[in-house]
C-alpha positions as CSV (number, residue, x, y, z in Angstrom):
1,T,9.1,0.7,-24.1
2,Y,9.3,2.1,-20.6
3,E,6.1,4.1,-20.9
4,H,4.3,1.1,-22.4
5,D,5.4,-1.1,-19.4
6,Q,4.4,1.6,-16.9
7,L,1.1,2.2,-18.5
8,T,0.3,-1.5,-18.5
9,I,1.1,-1.7,-14.8
10,M,-0.9,1.4,-14.1
11,S,-3.9,0.3,-16.1
12,N,-3.9,-3.2,-14.5
13,W,-3.7,-1.6,-11.0
14,V,-6.6,0.8,-11.8
15,R,-8.7,-2.0,-13.2
16,A,-8.2,-4.1,-10.0
17,N,-8.8,-1.2,-7.6
18,S,-11.4,1.0,-9.3
19,P,-10.4,4.5,-8.1
20,D,-12.7,7.4,-8.9
21,R,-9.9,9.9,-9.5
22,F,-6.4,9.8,-10.7
23,L,-3.8,12.2,-9.4
24,D,-1.1,12.9,-12.1
25,I,1.7,14.7,-10.3
26,G,4.3,16.0,-12.7
27,A,1.8,15.4,-15.5
28,N,4.0,16.8,-18.3
29,I,1.6,16.5,-21.3
30,G,-0.9,14.3,-19.4
31,L,-0.1,11.0,-21.1
32,Y,-1.2,8.8,-18.1
33,S,-4.3,10.9,-17.4
34,C,-5.5,10.9,-21.0
35,I,-5.0,7.2,-21.4
36,L,-6.9,6.3,-18.1
37,L,-9.7,8.8,-18.9
38,R,-10.1,7.7,-22.5
39,A,-10.2,4.1,-21.5
40,G,-12.9,4.9,-18.9
41,L,-10.8,3.5,-16.1
42,V,-11.3,6.6,-13.9
43,R,-14.0,9.2,-13.8
44,S,-11.7,12.2,-13.4
45,A,-8.1,13.2,-13.0
46,I,-6.2,16.0,-11.4
47,A,-3.1,16.8,-13.5
48,F,-0.5,18.9,-11.7
49,E,2.3,20.3,-13.8
50,P,4.5,23.1,-12.4
51,D,6.4,23.9,-15.7
52,H,4.7,26.6,-17.8
53,G,5.9,25.1,-21.0
54,N,4.6,21.7,-20.2
55,I,1.2,23.2,-19.1
56,R,0.7,24.4,-22.6
57,G,1.5,20.9,-23.8
58,L,-0.9,19.4,-21.3
59,S,-3.7,21.7,-22.5
60,A,-2.9,21.0,-26.1
61,N,-3.0,17.2,-25.5
62,S,-6.1,17.0,-23.4
63,T,-8.4,19.0,-25.7
64,P,-8.1,16.8,-28.8
65,N,-8.3,13.7,-26.6
66,G,-11.7,14.8,-25.3
67,V,-10.8,14.7,-21.7
68,M,-10.6,18.4,-20.8
69,D,-14.0,18.3,-19.0
70,R,-12.7,15.5,-16.7
71,L,-9.2,16.8,-16.1
């Protein structure tokens, strides 16, 4: 439920403030970036993930979600 609550707060903030780009620092698999991009709440995102294992997961998650071109 933590992620759901955080995503709701984030989505509401983004709707209210209309940023063009989302910075996802410590992106892990890019959950926040993918959700905001797929919902059309931001035009693009920069996802930074320093762990090589998680980078593979980020790539694997962003491609089927159709957001790789905006990430």
